[in-house]
PASEBA-1860 file (N, C-alpha, C; in nm, 3 decimals):
! residues 240
1> XXXXXXXX> -1.218/-2.165/1.329/-1.340/-2.121/1.263/-1.383/-1.981/1.308 ~ -1.369/-1.953/1.438/-1.409/-1.822/1.490/-1.335/-1.709/1.420 ~ -1.210/-1.736/1.381/-1.130/-1.632/1.316/-1.188/-1.594/1.180 ~ -1.265/-1.684/1.119/-1.324/-1.656/0.988/-1.451/-1.574/0.999 ~ -1.512/-1.572/1.117/-1.641/-1.505/1.134/-1.619/-1.356/1.153 ~ -1.693/-1.276/1.078/-1.682/-1.130/1.085/-1.803/-1.065/1.152 ~ -1.917/-1.131/1.144/-2.040/-1.073/1.197/-2.128/-1.180/1.259 ~ -2.204/-1.139/1.360/-2.301/-1.226/1.425/-2.439/-1.165/1.408
9> XXXXXXXX> -2.533/-1.246/1.361/-2.672/-1.203/1.347/-2.756/-1.277/1.449 ~ -2.847/-1.207/1.515/-2.919/-1.264/1.628/-3.070/-1.270/1.605 ~ -3.126/-1.389/1.627/-3.268/-1.393/1.654/-3.288/-1.315/1.783 ~ -3.402/-1.248/1.798/-3.421/-1.161/1.915/-3.527/-1.215/2.011 ~ -3.650/-1.239/1.961/-3.757/-1.287/2.049/-3.724/-1.427/2.099 ~ -3.694/-1.439/2.227/-3.662/-1.568/2.284/-3.514/-1.593/2.298 ~ -3.434/-1.540/2.206/-3.289/-1.560/2.213/-3.222/-1.450/2.292 ~ -3.256/-1.325/2.264/-3.195/-1.211/2.332/-3.288/-1.154/2.439
17> XXXXXXXX> -3.418/-1.155/2.413/-3.514/-1.100/2.509/-3.618/-1.206/2.548 ~ -3.672/-1.187/2.668/-3.773/-1.277/2.726/-3.911/-1.223/2.692 ~ -3.965/-1.266/2.579/-4.092/-1.210/2.532/-4.209/-1.251/2.622 ~ -4.208/-1.374/2.672/-4.327/-1.425/2.742/-4.355/-1.350/2.872 ~ -4.253/-1.334/2.954/-4.273/-1.261/3.079/-4.303/-1.113/3.053 ~ -4.238/-1.057/2.951/-4.261/-0.916/2.920/-4.402/-0.889/2.871 ~ -4.453/-0.974/2.785/-4.589/-0.957/2.735/-4.690/-0.980/2.847 ~ -4.672/-1.086/2.923/-4.766/-1.117/3.031/-4.772/-1.004/3.134
25> XXXXXXXX> -4.660/-0.941/3.161/-4.655/-0.830/3.256/-4.749/-0.717/3.214 ~ -4.753/-0.687/3.085/-4.837/-0.577/3.038/-4.979/-0.622/3.005 ~ -4.998/-0.750/2.983/-5.132/-0.803/2.961/-5.213/-0.800/3.090 ~ -5.147/-0.823/3.204/-5.217/-0.834/3.332/-5.307/-0.713/3.362 ~ -5.257/-0.590/3.358/-5.345/-0.476/3.385/-5.453/-0.457/3.279 ~ -5.423/-0.494/3.155/-5.523/-0.487/3.049/-5.639/-0.581/3.080 ~ -5.609/-0.701/3.126/-5.714/-0.797/3.160/-5.798/-0.748/3.277 ~ -5.732/-0.693/3.377/-5.807/-0.641/3.493/-5.899/-0.527/3.451
33> XXXXXXXX> -5.846/-0.436/3.371/-5.924/-0.318/3.331/-6.047/-0.357/3.250 ~ -6.037/-0.466/3.175/-6.148/-0.507/3.090/-6.224/-0.628/3.146 ~ -6.201/-0.656/3.276/-6.274/-0.762/3.346/-6.269/-0.895/3.272 ~ -6.152/-0.930/3.220/-6.135/-1.055/3.149/-6.070/-1.156/3.244 ~ -6.139/-1.264/3.270/-6.091/-1.367/3.363/-6.004/-1.467/3.288 ~ -5.885/-1.422/3.257/-5.790/-1.501/3.177/-5.653/-1.488/3.240 ~ -5.577/-1.597/3.240/-5.439/-1.592/3.288/-5.353/-1.513/3.190 ~ -5.272/-1.423/3.241/-5.192/-1.337/3.154/-5.094/-1.417/3.070
41> XXXXXXXX> -5.039/-1.524/3.125/-4.944/-1.605/3.048/-5.017/-1.683/2.939 ~ -5.137/-1.730/2.967/-5.215/-1.799/2.864/-5.247/-1.703/2.749 ~ -5.280/-1.579/2.784/-5.308/-1.477/2.682/-5.182/-1.455/2.597 ~ -5.067/-1.440/2.664/-4.941/-1.418/2.591/-4.911/-1.535/2.498 ~ -4.933/-1.657/2.548/-4.907/-1.775/2.466/-4.999/-1.781/2.345 ~ -5.127/-1.748/2.364/-5.221/-1.751/2.251/-5.184/-1.644/2.148 ~ -5.142/-1.530/2.196/-5.100/-1.422/2.105/-4.980/-1.466/2.023 ~ -4.883/-1.523/2.091/-4.761/-1.569/2.023/-4.791/-1.683/1.925
49> XXXXXXXX> -4.889/-1.766/1.958/-4.921/-1.880/1.872/-4.970/-1.837/1.734 ~ -5.019/-1.713/1.723/-5.067/-1.661/1.595/-4.955/-1.599/1.511 ~ -4.837/-1.587/1.570/-4.722/-1.522/1.508/-4.681/-1.593/1.378 ~ -4.651/-1.722/1.385/-4.605/-1.794/1.267/-4.711/-1.803/1.158 ~ -4.837/-1.837/1.190/-4.938/-1.840/1.083/-4.957/-1.706/1.012 ~ -4.948/-1.596/1.087/-4.962/-1.464/1.024/-4.848/-1.438/0.927 ~ -4.726/-1.474/0.964/-4.612/-1.454/0.875/-4.618/-1.547/0.755 ~ -4.676/-1.665/0.773/-4.686/-1.759/0.663/-4.773/-1.704/0.551
57> XXXXXXXX> -4.871/-1.622/0.584/-4.953/-1.559/0.481/-4.866/-1.472/0.390 ~ -4.764/-1.408/0.447/-4.671/-1.326/0.369/-4.572/-1.414/0.295 ~ -4.514/-1.512/0.365/-4.415/-1.600/0.302/-4.473/-1.675/0.183 ~ -4.600/-1.712/0.193/-4.663/-1.791/0.087/-4.699/-1.708/-0.035 ~ -4.696/-1.575/-0.020/-4.735/-1.487/-0.128/-4.883/-1.454/-0.130 ~ -4.958/-1.509/-0.033/-5.101/-1.478/-0.027/-5.126/-1.335/0.020 ~ -5.023/-1.275/0.079/-5.037/-1.138/0.128/-4.906/-1.064/0.103 ~ -4.914/-0.937/0.067/-4.793/-0.857/0.052/-4.729/-0.835/0.189
65> XXXXXXXX> -4.601/-0.804/0.187/-4.530/-0.783/0.313/-4.589/-0.666/0.391 ~ -4.614/-0.690/0.519/-4.648/-0.584/0.614/-4.561/-0.606/0.737 ~ -4.531/-0.498/0.806/-4.442/-0.510/0.922/-4.508/-0.586/1.036 ~ -4.423/-0.639/1.125/-4.470/-0.724/1.234/-4.565/-0.650/1.328 ~ -4.545/-0.521/1.350/-4.637/-0.446/1.435/-4.781/-0.460/1.387 ~ -4.800/-0.461/1.256/-4.935/-0.475/1.200/-4.989/-0.615/1.224 ~ -4.906/-0.716/1.202/-4.949/-0.854/1.227/-4.981/-0.874/1.375 ~ -4.896/-0.821/1.464/-4.923/-0.833/1.607/-5.056/-0.768/1.644
73> XXXXXXXX> -5.084/-0.652/1.586/-5.208/-0.581/1.620/-5.330/-0.658/1.570 ~ -5.323/-0.713/1.452/-5.434/-0.794/1.400/-5.453/-0.919/1.487 ~ -5.342/-0.981/1.526/-5.350/-1.101/1.609/-5.405/-1.069/1.748 ~ -5.374/-0.951/1.799/-5.427/-0.911/1.929/-5.579/-0.905/1.924 ~ -5.634/-0.846/1.820/-5.779/-0.843/1.805/-5.837/-0.985/1.805 ~ -5.770/-1.075/1.736/-5.820/-1.212/1.726/-5.819/-1.280/1.864 ~ -5.713/-1.259/1.940/-5.705/-1.320/2.072/-5.813/-1.265/2.164 ~ -5.828/-1.135/2.165/-5.930/-1.073/2.252/-6.068/-1.127/2.219
81> XXXXXXXX> -6.100/-1.137/2.091/-6.232/-1.187/2.052/-6.247/-1.336/2.081 ~ -6.139/-1.412/2.064/-6.147/-1.556/2.089/-6.170/-1.587/2.236 ~ -6.133/-1.493/2.323/-6.151/-1.512/2.466/-6.284/-1.456/2.515 ~ -6.368/-1.418/2.423/-6.505/-1.381/2.457/-6.528/-1.236/2.491 ~ -6.427/-1.152/2.476/-6.445/-1.010/2.508/-6.512/-0.937/2.392 ~ -6.587/-0.834/2.425/-6.649/-0.750/2.322/-6.548/-0.644/2.282 ~ -6.481/-0.668/2.169/-6.371/-0.580/2.128/-6.420/-0.439/2.098 ~ -6.547/-0.426/2.064/-6.602/-0.293/2.034/-6.610/-0.206/2.158
89> XXXXXXXX> -6.602/-0.268/2.276/-6.607/-0.192/2.401/-6.468/-0.156/2.453 ~ -6.365/-0.199/2.381/-6.227/-0.167/2.419/-6.175/-0.061/2.322 ~ -6.120/0.046/2.373/-6.077/0.154/2.286/-5.959/0.111/2.200 ~ -5.956/0.153/2.074/-5.841/0.121/1.988/-5.709/0.170/2.048 ~ -5.714/0.284/2.120/-5.591/0.336/2.181/-5.538/0.239/2.286 ~ -5.627/0.178/2.362/-5.583/0.082/2.464/-5.523/-0.041/2.399 ~ -5.582/-0.086/2.291/-5.527/-0.201/2.219/-5.393/-0.167/2.154 ~ -5.382/-0.047/2.099/-5.255/-0.004/2.040/-5.145/-0.001/2.146
97> XXXXXXXX> -5.178/0.048/2.265/-5.079/0.056/2.372/-5.034/-0.083/2.414 ~ -5.129/-0.174/2.426/-5.090/-0.311/2.461/-5.006/-0.372/2.350 ~ -5.040/-0.345/2.226/-4.963/-0.400/2.114/-4.817/-0.355/2.118 ~ -4.795/-0.235/2.169/-4.657/-0.183/2.176/-4.575/-0.249/2.286 ~ -4.634/-0.340/2.362/-4.556/-0.409/2.467/-4.440/-0.488/2.406 ~ -4.454/-0.528/2.280/-4.345/-0.602/2.215/-4.222/-0.513/2.196 ~ -4.238/-0.383/2.206/-4.125/-0.289/2.197/-4.054/-0.274/2.331 ~ -4.111/-0.331/2.438/-4.060/-0.306/2.573/-4.021/-0.434/2.646
105> XXXXXXXX> -3.967/-0.528/2.575/-3.931/-0.656/2.635/-3.795/-0.647/2.704 ~ -3.781/-0.726/2.809/-3.656/-0.726/2.886/-3.557/-0.828/2.831 ~ -3.429/-0.796/2.833/-3.328/-0.893/2.792/-3.312/-1.003/2.895 ~ -3.268/-1.120/2.852/-3.229/-1.223/2.947/-3.111/-1.170/3.029 ~ -3.092/-1.220/3.151/-2.988/-1.165/3.239/-2.847/-1.164/3.178 ~ -2.815/-1.257/3.090/-2.681/-1.265/3.032/-2.666/-1.185/2.903 ~ -2.776/-1.131/2.850/-2.773/-1.077/2.714/-2.684/-0.955/2.698 ~ -2.699/-0.856/2.784/-2.625/-0.731/2.764/-2.475/-0.753/2.775
113> XXXXXXXX> -2.432/-0.819/2.881/-2.288/-0.843/2.899/-2.234/-0.929/2.784 ~ -2.311/-1.031/2.746/-2.266/-1.117/2.637/-2.254/-1.042/2.505 ~ -2.352/-0.959/2.475/-2.347/-0.881/2.351/-2.231/-0.782/2.351 ~ -2.207/-0.719/2.464/-2.097/-0.623/2.472/-1.963/-0.693/2.448 ~ -1.948/-0.812/2.503/-1.824/-0.887/2.480/-1.811/-0.924/2.332 ~ -1.918/-0.971/2.273/-1.915/-1.011/2.132/-1.893/-0.892/2.040 ~ -1.947/-0.778/2.078/-1.936/-0.657/1.996/-1.790/-0.611/1.982 ~ -1.707/-0.643/2.080/-1.566/-0.602/2.073/-1.493/-0.670/1.958
121> XXXXXXXX> -1.539/-0.788/1.920/-1.468/-0.867/1.818/-1.544/-0.880/1.686 ~ -1.676/-0.861/1.690/-1.758/-0.885/1.572/-1.858/-0.772/1.552 ~ -1.903/-0.757/1.427/-2.023/-0.677/1.403/-2.141/-0.757/1.456 ~ -2.228/-0.692/1.532/-2.346/-0.762/1.584/-2.473/-0.686/1.542 ~ -2.574/-0.762/1.502/-2.700/-0.701/1.458/-2.812/-0.801/1.474 ~ -2.933/-0.753/1.497/-3.047/-0.844/1.497/-3.081/-0.890/1.356 ~ -3.119/-1.016/1.345/-3.183/-1.066/1.223/-3.316/-1.122/1.271 ~ -3.407/-1.031/1.294/-3.535/-1.061/1.358/-3.649/-1.039/1.263
129> XXXXXXXX> -3.761/-1.104/1.292/-3.883/-1.076/1.218/-3.949/-0.947/1.266 ~ -3.897/-0.890/1.375/-3.947/-0.762/1.423/-3.911/-0.649/1.328 ~ -4.000/-0.550/1.318/-3.973/-0.438/1.228/-3.873/-0.339/1.288 ~ -3.828/-0.245/1.207/-3.719/-0.157/1.246/-3.754/-0.076/1.370 ~ -3.871/-0.011/1.371/-3.909/0.071/1.487/-3.917/-0.014/1.614 ~ -3.971/-0.133/1.601/-3.979/-0.223/1.717/-3.839/-0.253/1.770 ~ -3.748/-0.288/1.681/-3.612/-0.323/1.722/-3.538/-0.203/1.783 ~ -3.559/-0.086/1.725/-3.494/0.035/1.777/-3.547/0.068/1.917
137> XXXXXXXX> -3.679/0.067/1.932/-3.738/0.097/2.063/-3.690/-0.002/2.169 ~ -3.689/-0.129/2.133/-3.644/-0.232/2.226/-3.498/-0.211/2.264 ~ -3.415/-0.181/2.164/-3.272/-0.163/2.189/-3.246/-0.043/2.279 ~ -3.317/0.067/2.256/-3.296/0.187/2.338/-3.340/0.163/2.482 ~ -3.452/0.096/2.500/-3.502/0.070/2.636/-3.413/-0.028/2.711 ~ -3.371/-0.134/2.642/-3.297/-0.243/2.708/-3.146/-0.229/2.695 ~ -3.099/-0.124/2.628/-2.955/-0.101/2.608/-2.889/-0.214/2.530 ~ -2.957/-0.262/2.428/-2.898/-0.364/2.341/-2.800/-0.295/2.246
145> XXXXXXXX> -2.673/-0.334/2.247/-2.569/-0.256/2.178/-2.547/-0.292/2.032 ~ -2.653/-0.297/1.955/-2.639/-0.337/1.815/-2.554/-0.238/1.735 ~ -2.482/-0.291/1.636/-2.409/-0.207/1.541/-2.498/-0.162/1.426 ~ -2.605/-0.236/1.401/-2.700/-0.202/1.294/-2.831/-0.270/1.328 ~ -2.939/-0.223/1.266/-3.070/-0.288/1.280/-3.103/-0.352/1.146 ~ -3.102/-0.484/1.143/-3.132/-0.559/1.022/-3.246/-0.656/1.051 ~ -3.300/-0.716/0.946/-3.408/-0.811/0.968/-3.515/-0.803/0.862 ~ -3.634/-0.851/0.899/-3.741/-0.872/0.802/-3.780/-0.747/0.725
153> XXXXXXXX> -3.799/-0.636/0.796/-3.848/-0.517/0.726/-3.744/-0.463/0.628 ~ -3.617/-0.485/0.657/-3.511/-0.437/0.568/-3.517/-0.509/0.434 ~ -3.545/-0.639/0.437/-3.545/-0.718/0.314/-3.686/-0.754/0.266 ~ -3.788/-0.710/0.341/-3.929/-0.736/0.306/-3.958/-0.885/0.290 ~ -3.913/-0.962/0.387/-3.941/-1.105/0.390/-3.924/-1.153/0.533 ~ -3.991/-1.264/0.565/-3.986/-1.318/0.700/-3.906/-1.448/0.705 ~ -3.829/-1.463/0.812/-3.764/-1.592/0.837/-3.871/-1.699/0.850 ~ -3.840/-1.822/0.809/-3.710/-1.869/0.760/-3.696/-1.869/0.609
161> XXXXXXXX> -3.754/-1.774/0.539/-3.735/-1.765/0.394/-3.587/-1.744/0.363 ~ -3.532/-1.814/0.267/-3.389/-1.803/0.239/-3.342/-1.662/0.209 ~ -3.426/-1.580/0.143/-3.381/-1.447/0.107/-3.352/-1.359/0.228 ~ -3.412/-1.390/0.340/-3.385/-1.311/0.460/-3.238/-1.321/0.499 ~ -3.187/-1.443/0.498/-3.047/-1.465/0.536/-2.953/-1.417/0.425 ~ -2.985/-1.453/0.302/-2.896/-1.417/0.191/-2.886/-1.268/0.169 ~ -2.998/-1.198/0.170/-2.996/-1.054/0.147/-2.929/-0.980/0.262 ~ -2.947/-1.030/0.384/-2.884/-0.965/0.499/-2.732/-0.978/0.493
169> XXXXXXXX> -2.684/-1.095/0.457/-2.540/-1.115/0.439/-2.487/-1.021/0.331 ~ -2.562/-1.007/0.222/-2.521/-0.919/0.113/-2.515/-0.773/0.159 ~ -2.614/-0.731/0.239/-2.615/-0.595/0.292/-2.489/-0.568/0.372 ~ -2.446/-0.667/0.449/-2.325/-0.650/0.531/-2.197/-0.653/0.448 ~ -2.205/-0.708/0.328/-2.087/-0.713/0.241/-1.993/-0.827/0.272 ~ -2.045/-0.932/0.334/-1.964/-1.048/0.367/-2.006/-1.169/0.287 ~ -1.926/-1.274/0.293/-1.964/-1.404/0.240/-2.047/-1.475/0.346 ~ -2.135/-1.566/0.308/-2.217/-1.635/0.407/-2.136/-1.702/0.517
177> XXXXXXXX> -2.023/-1.763/0.481/-1.942/-1.833/0.582/-1.872/-1.737/0.678 ~ -1.878/-1.608/0.650/-1.819/-1.509/0.741/-1.921/-1.454/0.841 ~ -2.043/-1.506/0.832/-2.151/-1.457/0.918/-2.209/-1.575/0.996 ~ -2.235/-1.553/1.124/-2.289/-1.658/1.210/-2.428/-1.617/1.260 ~ -2.524/-1.704/1.241/-2.659/-1.684/1.293/-2.665/-1.739/1.434 ~ -2.713/-1.659/1.528/-2.724/-1.699/1.669/-2.872/-1.706/1.704 ~ -2.917/-1.821/1.752/-3.059/-1.837/1.781/-3.082/-1.946/1.884 ~ -3.195/-1.935/1.951/-3.238/-2.038/2.047/-3.336/-2.135/1.980
185> XXXXXXXX> -3.348/-2.125/1.848/-3.447/-2.205/1.775/-3.377/-2.284/1.665 ~ -3.388/-2.415/1.674/-3.321/-2.502/1.578/-3.367/-2.476/1.436 ~ -3.494/-2.445/1.417/-3.545/-2.422/1.282/-3.482/-2.301/1.217 ~ -3.461/-2.196/1.294/-3.396/-2.075/1.243/-3.255/-2.108/1.197 ~ -3.184/-2.184/1.279/-3.045/-2.220/1.245/-3.039/-2.312/1.124 ~ -3.135/-2.402/1.113/-3.136/-2.493/0.996/-3.152/-2.413/0.867 ~ -3.239/-2.313/0.869/-3.260/-2.230/0.750/-3.135/-2.149/0.718 ~ -3.071/-2.095/0.821/-2.949/-2.017/0.800/-2.836/-2.104/0.747
193> XXXXXXXX> -2.826/-2.224/0.801/-2.720/-2.316/0.758/-2.736/-2.353/0.611 ~ -2.859/-2.372/0.566/-2.884/-2.403/0.425/-2.839/-2.289/0.333 ~ -2.833/-2.168/0.389/-2.788/-2.051/0.312/-2.639/-2.028/0.325 ~ -2.568/-2.119/0.391/-2.424/-2.111/0.401/-2.369/-2.039/0.522 ~ -2.458/-1.992/0.613/-2.411/-1.921/0.732/-2.358/-2.018/0.836 ~ -2.268/-1.971/0.920/-2.230/-2.043/1.041/-2.346/-2.036/1.139 ~ -2.347/-2.124/1.237/-2.462/-2.130/1.327/-2.418/-2.145/1.472 ~ -2.495/-2.082/1.561/-2.469/-2.093/1.706/-2.603/-2.109/1.777
201> XXXXXXXX> -2.617/-2.219/1.848/-2.739/-2.245/1.925/-2.717/-2.201/2.069 ~ -2.809/-2.118/2.119/-2.807/-2.074/2.258/-2.934/-2.126/2.324 ~ -2.919/-2.210/2.424/-3.037/-2.271/2.484/-3.110/-2.172/2.574 ~ -3.242/-2.164/2.556/-3.330/-2.081/2.639/-3.445/-2.171/2.685 ~ -3.422/-2.252/2.789/-3.516/-2.359/2.825/-3.647/-2.311/2.885 ~ -3.658/-2.182/2.916/-3.783/-2.132/2.973/-3.848/-2.024/2.886 ~ -3.808/-2.016/2.760/-3.870/-1.916/2.670/-4.022/-1.929/2.671 ~ -4.071/-2.052/2.670/-4.215/-2.077/2.668/-4.268/-2.117/2.805
209> XXXXXXXX> -4.191/-2.090/2.910/-4.234/-2.126/3.045/-4.168/-2.253/3.094 ~ -4.201/-2.290/3.216/-4.136/-2.405/3.281/-4.167/-2.537/3.212 ~ -4.278/-2.543/3.141/-4.319/-2.668/3.076/-4.274/-2.674/2.930 ~ -4.179/-2.592/2.891/-4.133/-2.590/2.751/-4.089/-2.728/2.705 ~ -4.128/-2.763/2.583/-4.094/-2.895/2.529/-4.010/-2.887/2.401 ~ -3.991/-2.769/2.347/-3.918/-2.754/2.222/-3.788/-2.678/2.243 ~ -3.692/-2.702/2.153/-3.564/-2.630/2.153/-3.492/-2.637/2.288 ~ -3.501/-2.752/2.352/-3.432/-2.770/2.480/-3.288/-2.814/2.460
217> XXXXXXXX> -3.253/-2.850/2.338/-3.116/-2.889/2.307/-3.090/-2.870/2.158 ~ -2.962/-2.871/2.125/-2.925/-2.859/1.984/-2.971/-2.982/1.908 ~ -3.037/-2.960/1.795/-3.090/-3.071/1.716/-3.026/-3.080/1.578 ~ -2.921/-3.003/1.557/-2.849/-3.007/1.430/-2.700/-3.000/1.455 ~ -2.624/-3.008/1.348/-2.478/-2.999/1.359/-2.439/-2.852/1.351 ~ -2.467/-2.780/1.458/-2.436/-2.638/1.463/-2.289/-2.617/1.494 ~ -2.235/-2.504/1.454/-2.093/-2.477/1.476/-2.062/-2.452/1.623 ~ -2.157/-2.393/1.694/-2.138/-2.365/1.836/-2.268/-2.397/1.910
225> XXXXXXXX> -2.254/-2.449/2.030/-2.368/-2.473/2.120/-2.332/-2.412/2.254 ~ -2.415/-2.318/2.301/-2.379/-2.242/2.421/-2.495/-2.239/2.521 ~ -2.458/-2.227/2.648/-2.558/-2.218/2.755/-2.622/-2.080/2.762 ~ -2.549/-1.977/2.720/-2.599/-1.840/2.718/-2.505/-1.757/2.632 ~ -2.530/-1.627/2.622/-2.446/-1.545/2.534/-2.307/-1.524/2.591 ~ -2.293/-1.529/2.722/-2.160/-1.522/2.781/-2.076/-1.644/2.744 ~ -2.137/-1.760/2.749/-2.070/-1.883/2.709/-2.031/-1.877/2.562 ~ -2.120/-1.824/2.478/-2.086/-1.811/2.336/-1.968/-1.716/2.317
233> XXXXXXXX> -1.969/-1.605/2.391/-1.858/-1.511/2.381/-1.725/-1.577/2.419 ~ -1.728/-1.659/2.521/-1.607/-1.731/2.562/-1.561/-1.826/2.452 ~ -1.655/-1.901/2.395/-1.620/-1.995/2.289/-1.562/-1.924/2.166 ~ -1.606/-1.801/2.143/-1.558/-1.725/2.028/-1.434/-1.642/2.060 ~ -1.379/-1.660/2.179/-1.252/-1.596/2.214/-1.263/-1.452/2.257 ~ -1.382/-1.409/2.301/-1.400/-1.271/2.344/-1.362/-1.256/2.491 ~ -1.287/-1.154/2.522/-1.242/-1.133/2.658/-1.357/-1.092/2.749 ~ -1.338/-1.118/2.877/-1.440/-1.081/2.977/-1.433/-0.933/3.005
END
């Protein structure tokens, strides 16, 4: 089966990069500066919890497509206000700077080496809900070796809408069965599989912290199940 695969598409937040620790790291000084008595990880979790509902407004057609940076910024305002802070006393520039923390996330320890190994044999690209500038900034900072930047902003739709997977495969010029979706989220893989893509589950048991309860194991008949990207590279026959 690996011989039939020509390209690998990657979920990014949680699969390739550790969003929770990265966001909490930059939230901490923001909280101190604004005298907010809130745990940085709780803040990061609340911010992330607004991610899917905000995208659903676009997926449902109730709102035209806007890039993720805009949704993140709107959600940041909501979190700050929900925690009792007077948002009018916080400068927009400070909020904009905090919002850009999503551009500066760190890769998981295995990500760079695993991607480099996979890149030798396959086209590799993000299929993320992150917008192009976000993905480019993240890749340059973290040395993510993508061959292209693909995802939601390219096709003006958010996962798990079917058109995200189908249009991305079409952009690459391959058949769905020649493309493999790589993700740490069973729901992402289920949507990709329905569109005819191959699937690879990579377990990230601490994406949501030590008490994570979701996506701790493969929950579907995925083509590959791996402990990390290095393990996936080995399964796909990529040399060390």
